[in-house]
Every structure is written in structure tokens, then in C-alpha cells.
N, C-alpha and C positions, 0 to 999 in steps of 0.2 A: 504494500500500500504506500509506503514511503517513496519508493521509486516512481510510482504513478503520480504522486503529488509533485515531486521534483520535476518530472517531465512536463506536467501541465503548467507549472510555474515558469519553467524555461520557455515553453511555447507562448505563454502570455507575455513574457518580457520581450521575446523576439517580435511578436505581433505589435506591441506597443512601440518599439523602436522603429519598425518598418513603417508604421502609421505616421509617426512624427517626421521621419525622413520624407515620406510621400507628401505630407502637408507642406513641408519646407520647399520641396521641388515645385509643387503646384503654385505656391505663393510667389516664388521666384524673387523673394526679397521685397515685394511690394509694400509690405507692412512697415518696412524700415523707412520709407520715404515720408517726408512731411510736406504739407501744402495741399492745395485743392486742385491743381492741374499738373499734368505731366511736364517734364522739363522742356520739351519742345513747344509747349502750348501756352507759355506764360505771356503776359502783356509786356510790351515795351512802352516807352514814353518819349515824348518830345516836349521840351519846354520852350514857350514863346515868352520872352521877357524883354522889356524895354522896347526900343524902336527896331522892328524887323521889317523886312521887305513887304510889299503889298500882297505878295502871294508866295506860297511855299508848298512844294510837293513833299508830303510827310512820308508816304509809303506808296510804292507802285505795285500794281497787281492786286490779287485777292487779299482783302484786308478786313479785319473786324474792328470797328470803331467801338472802343470800350466806354470811355467817358471823357468829358471835358471838365477840368477843375479850374475854376476861376478864383484866383486869390487876390486879384486887383482888377478893378473895372478897366475896360479898354476905352480908348478914345477912338470911336468910329465903329461902324457896323462890320461884322465878320460873317462869312458864309463858309461852311464846310461842304465840299463836293465829293462825290464818287466820280473821279475824273483822272485822266492821264496827264493833263497839262492845262495851262491857261488857254492855249489855242482851242482845246476841246471844249472848254467852258464857253469861250467866245462864239464858236460856230455851232455849239449845241450837240456835237457828236461825242459819244463816249463820255457823257457827263450827266449826273443827276444831283440836284440840290438835296443835301442831307439835313443840314441844320442852318438856321438863320439867327444869328445873335445880333440884336439891335444895339445901337449906341448906348454905352454905359450899362451893359448887361449886369445884373445882380451877381455878386460873388456867390459861389456855391459849387456843388458837384452835380453835373448833368450827365446821367447815365443813358447810354444808347444801346450797346450790345447788338449792333446791327452789321450784317455782312455787306461789304462793298466789292464790286466786280472789278473795277478799273484801277482804283487806288484812292488814297486819301489826300485831298488837296485843300489847303487853307487859302482864303482870299479875302483881303480887306476891300470892302465894297466901295467905300468913298474915295479910293485911290491914294489915301494917305498911309503912311507907315503905321503899323499896328503898335500901340504903346501900352499894352496891358501886361498882365502876368498870368499866363495860362500853362496848364500841363494837360496834354492830350495823350490818353492811353489807347493803344492799339496792338493788334497782333497780326502777323502775316498768316493769311489763310482764313478759312471758316469752316 
């Protein structure tokens, strides 16, 4: 009877070790990672501070616009486009208006989480240099 108990105990230990190894292989170390998105899917950002040009291409190609964080009111209206260039905005090809921020927009966080096909383009509507303090979050792809 003692040999039978030892054999059952040994088999139980072997099954437990095999199960733990199997769980670790299937998990593939995923539980060790912190954060809410995979490493290749995190948001990038661009900061627009002080006087910058009247237009700027932030990202070209498929883009996800995450948010616009305004920490200082801008002087002048600003529009964000899904566009490849200012020429595309001017002639209306390959461009779509995504957001329109009026003169002296209120400080705050504006969340979008929207997919763009062509790219993310910033344009000062009144033709003057942008003079606010913004952070725009985005990621490549969607």
C-alpha cells in the first residue's frame, strides 16, 4: 500500500509540474508586461508650443488621432485634417476636416480616438502662426 501511495504522489507532482510549465508556455510571458497596449501600439505625441508655422504634417499614412491637450489658449483658429499635404486641403483631394478649434479655444483635453486614412495635418486657418501650447497624441495605424 505504501508503494501505491508513493506512486500516486509522484504522479500528482509530475502532473502539477507539467501543468505549471504548460501554463507558462501558453502565457508566453504576457502577464509580466505592464500597461494597457502592446509595445507597438502605444501613442506618440507632438507638441505645438509658441509660434509655429501655419501648417504642419504630424503623421503621414494611416493614423489614429488620440487626443488634443490644450494647456494654453491659441491665438487664431486651428483645423485638424485627415490629409496628405496642404495642397490636398486646398484642392479638396485626399483630405477630410476632422476637428475645428475656434479662436481662443478653452484649455482642456479633447479626446477623439478616430482613424485617419491619409495622415494627420494641422493648419492655422487665419494664416497667422499658431501661438498656443498644445500636445496632440496619435499612433500610426488603426
